[in-house]
ROMAR-157043 format. One line per field, with one value per residue (C-alpha): residue number from 1; residue in three letters; chain; y, z, x. Coordinates in nm, 4 decimals. Layout:
residues N
pati	[NUM ...];
kemi	[Ala ...];
bami	[A ...];
c2	[Y ...];
c3	[Z ...];
c1	[X ...];
This chain:
residues 102
pati	[1 2 3 4 5 6 7 8 9 10 11 12 13 14 15 16 17 18 19 20 21 22 23 24 25 26 27 28 29 30 31 32 33 34 35 36 37 38 39 40 41 42 43 44 45 46 47 48 49 50 51 52 53 54 55 56 57 58 59 60 61 62 63 64 65 66 67 68 69 70 71 72 73 74 75 76 77 78 79 80 81 82 83 84 85 86 87 88 89 90 91 92 93 94 95 96 97 98 99 100 101 102];
kemi	[Met Gly Thr Val Arg Ala Thr Val Glu Ile Phe Gly Thr Arg Leu Gly Leu Arg Ala Asp Gly Asp Gly Glu Tyr Leu His Glu Leu Ala Arg Phe Val Asp Arg Arg Met Arg Glu Ile Ala Asp Gln Thr Ser Ser Val Asp Thr Val Lys Ile Ala Ile Leu Thr Ala Leu Asn Ile Ala Asp Glu Leu His Lys Glu Arg Glu Thr Asp Gln Asp Ala Arg Leu Ile Glu Leu Glu Asp Lys Ala Lys Arg Leu Val Leu Lys Val Glu Glu Ala Leu Asn Glu Glu Val Glu Thr Ser Thr];
bami	[A A A A A A A A A A A A A A A A A A A A A A A A A A A A A A A A A A A A A A A A A A A A A A A A A A A A A A A A A A A A A A A A A A A A A A A A A A A A A A A A A A A A A A A A A A A A A A A A A A A A A A];
c2	[-0.1986 0.1405 0.4931 0.5636 0.8899 0.9481 1.2436 1.2320 1.4606 1.5230 1.7574 1.9288 1.9744 1.7868 1.6679 1.5057 1.2435 1.0340 0.7401 0.3997 0.1258 0.0865 0.3685 0.2138 0.2190 0.5943 0.6386 0.4261 0.6404 0.9582 0.8321 0.7490 1.0952 1.2644 1.0691 1.1508 1.5217 1.5317 1.3623 1.6184 1.9054 1.7815 1.7773 2.1237 2.4709 2.5585 2.6073 2.6566 2.3700 2.3876 2.3534 2.0635 1.8978 1.9423 1.8028 1.5100 1.4452 1.4519 1.2089 0.9681 0.9994 0.9235 0.6105 0.4977 0.5563 0.3608 0.0785 0.0573 0.0466 -0.2316 -0.4275 -0.3742 -0.4939 -0.8033 -0.8778 -0.8346 -1.0781 -1.3267 -1.2972 -1.3442 -1.6595 -1.7943 -1.7157 -1.8977 -2.2044 -2.2031 -2.1768 -2.4752 -2.6795 -2.5947 -2.6860 -3.0153 -3.0952 -3.0163 -3.2291 -3.5212 -3.4847 -3.4872 -3.7944 -3.9941 -3.9073 -4.0307];
c3	[2.1245 2.2582 2.2185 2.3458 2.4232 2.3791 2.3977 2.1283 2.0080 1.6387 1.5203 1.8569 1.8927 2.1601 2.0487 2.2381 2.0151 2.0483 1.8232 1.8134 1.8738 2.0440 2.2148 2.1255 1.7606 1.7857 1.9318 1.6525 1.3880 1.5590 1.5642 1.1954 1.1039 1.3288 1.1672 0.8165 0.8979 1.0302 0.7117 0.4975 0.7141 0.6654 0.2871 0.2521 0.3463 0.4774 0.8485 0.8078 0.9976 0.7873 0.4625 0.6082 0.7198 0.3732 0.2004 0.4427 0.3768 0.0014 0.0340 0.2471 0.0103 -0.2850 -0.1136 -0.0273 -0.3814 -0.5309 -0.2813 -0.3697 -0.7410 -0.6789 -0.4742 -0.7403 -1.0135 -0.8100 -0.7502 -1.1208 -1.2154 -0.9582 -1.0930 -1.4505 -1.3462 -1.1719 -1.4767 -1.7043 -1.4761 -1.4712 -1.8506 -1.8787 -1.6381 -1.8297 -2.1592 -2.0119 -1.8795 -2.2171 -2.3979 -2.1615 -2.2170 -2.5942 -2.5755 -2.3580 -2.5751 -2.8966];
c1	[-0.1861 -0.2896 -0.1697 0.1803 0.3544 0.7234 0.9570 1.2215 1.4949 1.5470 1.8194 1.8333 1.4579 1.2655 0.9255 0.6426 0.4873 0.1768 0.0983 -0.0593 0.1917 0.5240 0.7156 1.0503 0.9490 0.8864 1.2346 1.3816 1.2097 1.3267 1.6868 1.6601 1.5284 1.7848 2.0691 1.9441 1.9045 2.2598 2.3852 2.2026 2.3298 2.6862 2.6367 2.4836 2.5913 2.2452 2.1964 1.8208 1.6589 1.3431 1.5396 1.7380 1.4137 1.2610 1.5708 1.5687 1.1998 1.2618 1.5531 1.3500 1.0510 1.2806 1.4122 1.0591 0.9377 1.2294 1.1765 0.8083 0.8924 1.1443 0.8920 0.6280 0.8646 0.9508 0.5807 0.5085 0.7855 0.6567 0.3007 0.4228 0.6087 0.2992 0.0862 0.3319 0.3278 -0.0521 -0.0681 0.1685 -0.0454 -0.3620 -0.1936 -0.0712 -0.4176 -0.5751 -0.3172 -0.3830 -0.7565 -0.7109 -0.4833 -0.7251 -1.0239 -0.8609];
């Protein structure tokens, strides 16, 4: 996939973007950010676009960080389960070897 260009509008500002990938994906991201900025603007008394953008970025970063922690916890649990199953298999194999050698 090559470089694509797209013009998007986020919180009333038109931006020309260029990125590797899919133009529709850029539009989807822009709609997401626009929606989140509008949610933040509705929750705060600030009309400063920069402050709203920073608050939005912090909220999105918080969600991403929590999601990564959740994914990491899930992966850790999965790895622990796999390790336990492997230990059981090794123990079973060792027990079988001891039984056949006696």
